C-alpha positions as CSV (number, residue, x, y, z in Angstrom):
1,M,22.1,-8.3,79.1
2,I,21.9,-8.4,75.3
3,E,25.0,-8.1,73.1
4,L,25.0,-8.4,69.3
5,H,28.4,-8.3,67.6
6,R,28.5,-8.0,63.8
7,V,25.3,-9.9,63.5
8,S,24.0,-10.6,59.9
9,R,21.1,-12.6,58.6
10,T,20.6,-13.4,54.9
11,Y,18.0,-15.5,53.2
12,G,18.1,-17.2,49.8
13,E,21.0,-17.2,47.3
14,G,21.9,-15.5,44.1
15,A,19.1,-13.3,42.6
16,T,16.8,-14.2,45.5
17,R,19.3,-13.3,48.2
18,V,18.0,-10.9,50.9
19,E,20.1,-9.3,53.5
20,A,17.7,-8.9,56.3
21,L,20.3,-7.7,58.8
22,V,23.9,-6.4,58.0
23,E,26.6,-6.5,60.7
24,I,24.5,-5.2,63.6
25,D,26.4,-4.1,66.8
26,L,24.0,-3.5,69.7
27,H,24.3,-3.6,73.5
28,I,21.2,-3.5,75.7
29,P,21.8,-3.4,79.5
30,A,19.6,-5.2,82.0
31,G,16.5,-3.3,82.9
32,Q,16.3,-1.1,79.9
33,F,13.2,-0.7,77.8
34,V,14.2,-0.5,74.1
35,S,11.9,0.3,71.2
36,I,12.9,-0.8,67.7
37,M,11.4,1.0,64.8
38,G,11.8,1.0,61.0
39,P,9.8,0.6,57.8
40,S,8.5,-2.7,56.6
41,G,11.4,-4.9,55.6
42,S,13.9,-3.0,57.7
43,G,14.8,-6.1,59.8
44,K,12.9,-5.5,63.0
45,S,11.2,-8.9,63.2
46,T,14.3,-10.6,62.1
47,L,16.2,-9.0,65.0
48,L,13.6,-10.0,67.4
49,N,13.6,-13.6,66.1
50,L,17.4,-13.8,66.5
51,V,17.5,-12.5,70.0
52,S,14.7,-14.9,71.0
53,A,16.7,-17.8,69.4
54,L,13.8,-18.6,67.1
55,D,16.2,-18.0,64.2
56,V,20.0,-18.1,64.0
57,P,22.3,-15.5,62.5
58,T,24.2,-16.1,59.3
59,A,27.2,-14.4,60.9
60,G,28.1,-12.8,64.2
61,T,27.4,-13.6,67.8
62,I,24.6,-13.0,70.2
63,R,25.1,-13.1,74.0
64,I,22.2,-13.1,76.5
65,D,23.2,-12.7,80.1
66,G,26.8,-13.5,79.0
67,Q,25.8,-16.8,77.3
68,D,26.6,-17.1,73.6
69,I,23.3,-18.6,72.5
70,G,24.9,-19.8,69.3
71,T,26.6,-22.5,71.3
72,L,23.4,-24.0,72.7
73,D,21.9,-27.2,71.3
74,D,18.1,-27.5,70.6
75,D,17.2,-28.7,74.1
76,A,19.2,-25.9,75.8
77,L,17.6,-23.3,73.5
78,T,14.2,-24.5,74.4
79,L,14.9,-24.1,78.1
80,F,16.5,-20.7,77.4
81,R,13.4,-19.5,75.7
82,R,11.1,-21.0,78.3
83,R,12.9,-19.8,81.4
84,K,14.6,-16.5,80.4
85,V,12.4,-15.0,77.7
86,G,8.8,-13.8,77.7
87,L,7.6,-13.6,74.1
88,I,4.7,-11.5,73.0
89,F,3.7,-12.4,69.5
90,Q,1.9,-10.1,67.1
91,F,-0.6,-12.9,66.4
92,F,-1.0,-14.1,70.0
93,N,-0.3,-17.9,69.6
94,L,-2.9,-18.8,72.2
95,L,-4.3,-22.3,72.5
96,P,-8.0,-22.3,71.6
97,T,-8.8,-25.3,73.8
98,L,-7.7,-23.4,77.0
99,N,-9.3,-20.5,78.8
100,A,-7.5,-17.3,79.4
101,A,-6.1,-18.3,82.8
102,D,-4.7,-21.6,81.5
103,N,-3.2,-19.9,78.5
104,V,-1.3,-17.6,80.9
105,L,-0.3,-20.7,83.0
106,L,1.0,-22.6,80.0
107,P,4.7,-21.7,80.5
108,V,4.4,-23.0,84.1
109,M,2.7,-26.2,83.0
110,L,5.5,-26.9,80.5
111,E,7.9,-26.8,83.5
112,R,5.9,-28.5,86.2
113,K,2.5,-29.0,87.6
114,A,0.9,-25.6,88.3
115,T,0.2,-24.9,92.0
116,A,-2.6,-22.9,93.6
117,A,0.0,-20.1,94.0
118,D,0.7,-20.2,90.3
119,R,-3.0,-20.0,89.5
120,D,-3.4,-17.0,91.9
121,R,-0.5,-15.3,90.2
122,A,-2.0,-15.9,86.7
123,L,-5.3,-14.4,87.9
124,A,-3.5,-11.4,89.4
125,I,-1.6,-10.7,86.2
126,L,-4.8,-11.0,84.2
127,D,-6.4,-8.5,86.5
128,S,-3.4,-6.2,86.0
129,V,-4.1,-6.2,82.2
130,G,-7.8,-5.6,82.7
131,L,-9.0,-9.2,82.2
132,G,-9.7,-10.3,85.7
133,K,-13.4,-11.0,84.8
134,R,-12.4,-12.8,81.6
135,A,-10.0,-15.3,83.1
136,H,-12.3,-18.3,82.5
137,H,-13.4,-17.4,79.0
138,H,-12.0,-19.4,76.1
139,V,-10.1,-17.8,73.2
140,H,-13.1,-17.8,70.8
141,E,-15.0,-15.7,73.4
142,L,-12.3,-13.0,73.5
143,S,-11.8,-10.0,71.2
144,G,-8.5,-9.4,69.4
145,G,-7.4,-6.9,72.0
146,E,-8.3,-9.2,74.8
147,M,-6.3,-12.0,73.2
148,Q,-3.3,-9.7,73.0
149,R,-3.6,-8.9,76.7
150,V,-3.7,-12.6,77.5
151,A,-0.5,-13.1,75.4
152,I,1.1,-10.3,77.4
153,A,0.0,-11.8,80.7
154,R,1.4,-15.1,79.6
155,S,4.8,-13.5,78.9
156,L,5.0,-12.3,82.5
157,I,4.0,-15.5,84.4
158,L,7.6,-16.8,84.9
159,E,9.0,-13.4,85.6
160,P,11.5,-13.6,82.7
161,R,14.8,-11.7,82.6
162,L,13.9,-10.6,79.1
163,I,10.6,-9.7,77.4
164,L,10.4,-9.5,73.6
165,A,7.3,-7.9,72.2
166,D,6.3,-7.7,68.5
167,E,3.8,-4.9,68.1
168,P,2.1,-5.4,71.5
169,T,-0.3,-2.5,71.1
170,G,-1.1,-3.1,67.4
171,N,-4.5,-4.6,68.1
172,L,-5.5,-2.5,71.1
173,D,-7.5,0.7,71.5
174,S,-5.6,3.8,72.7
175,A,-6.5,3.5,76.4
176,T,-5.6,-0.2,76.6
177,G,-2.4,0.3,74.6
178,R,-1.3,3.0,77.1
179,S,-2.1,0.7,80.0
180,I,0.0,-2.1,78.4
181,L,2.9,0.2,77.7
182,E,2.8,1.4,81.3
183,L,2.8,-2.3,82.5
184,L,5.9,-3.0,80.4
185,K,7.6,0.2,81.8
186,R,6.8,-0.9,85.4
187,T,8.1,-4.4,84.7
188,A,11.4,-3.0,83.5
189,R,11.6,-0.5,86.3
190,D,10.5,-2.5,89.3
191,H,11.9,-6.0,88.4
192,G,15.0,-5.1,86.3
193,T,13.5,-6.9,83.3
194,T,14.9,-6.0,79.9
195,V,12.2,-5.2,77.4
196,V,12.7,-5.1,73.6
197,M,9.6,-4.0,71.7
198,V,9.2,-3.8,67.9
199,T,6.6,-1.1,66.9
200,H,5.6,1.0,64.0
201,D,4.1,3.6,66.3
202,R,6.3,6.5,67.3
203,A,4.1,7.4,70.3
204,A,4.4,3.8,71.5
205,A,8.1,3.8,70.9
206,E,8.6,6.8,73.1
207,A,7.3,4.9,76.1
208,G,10.7,3.2,76.2
209,D,14.1,4.5,77.5
210,R,15.8,4.1,74.1
211,L,14.8,4.1,70.4
212,V,16.8,2.0,67.9
213,R,16.0,2.6,64.2
214,L,16.6,0.1,61.4
215,R,16.5,0.6,57.7
216,D,17.3,-2.0,55.0
217,G,18.9,-4.2,57.5
218,H,21.3,-1.6,58.8
219,L,21.3,0.2,62.2
220,E,20.3,3.7,61.2
221,G,19.9,5.3,64.6
222,D,20.2,4.7,68.3
223,E,19.1,7.4,70.7
224,A,17.8,7.9,74.3
225,V,14.2,8.9,74.8
226,T,14.5,12.0,76.8
227,V,11.0,12.1,78.2
228,P,9.4,8.6,78.1
229,S,5.7,8.9,77.6
230,V,2.7,6.6,77.1
231,G,0.4,9.3,75.8
232,G,-1.1,9.2,72.3
233,V,-0.8,5.5,71.7
234,G,-3.1,3.9,69.1
């Protein structure tokens, strides 16, 4: 599903040069739930941005579903992100003029006119993340945790092949965090969706099938999670 071959990303030049990632080799098969951990500045968010095609590597190749995304033009990259990738941002990126249900429907509305079936699916997903009664509330009426759950629901609406999550439980209480991790686990297990999650929380990371650790832009560790768990999140 995801193949990184000798991927590097540098920023700046000379004295200001920063090597965010250094020759990363990584293969993630379809349907796997992978957690990425590392200290601040280790390259976690950079890796997520490269896989989502929000940034481009300085060197190396990235293939998603066999497609070298470095060969795609801007229009093709936009369609790739819209149709194949569900993005869960740390800071939500919700539209304040829309209610929760319409924020969830936004990826559909960018593709075509939303149908009654689309709206029913959006409401069902909101219900699955505990927001069924908040579907018609606007962003300013939602708490931070509720906004994060709307962002997660939005990432699922088009049933993407790949979900990329940046600290999806960082703004949630323990109980809600566990429910979100369980939802991501079920999505990977039941639909064959590949999930890549950046987190600083070891307990959250252990909800996945596999733990990849970065340090100073290098791949420091890559291990299977022997007993995936969603306990103790928060």
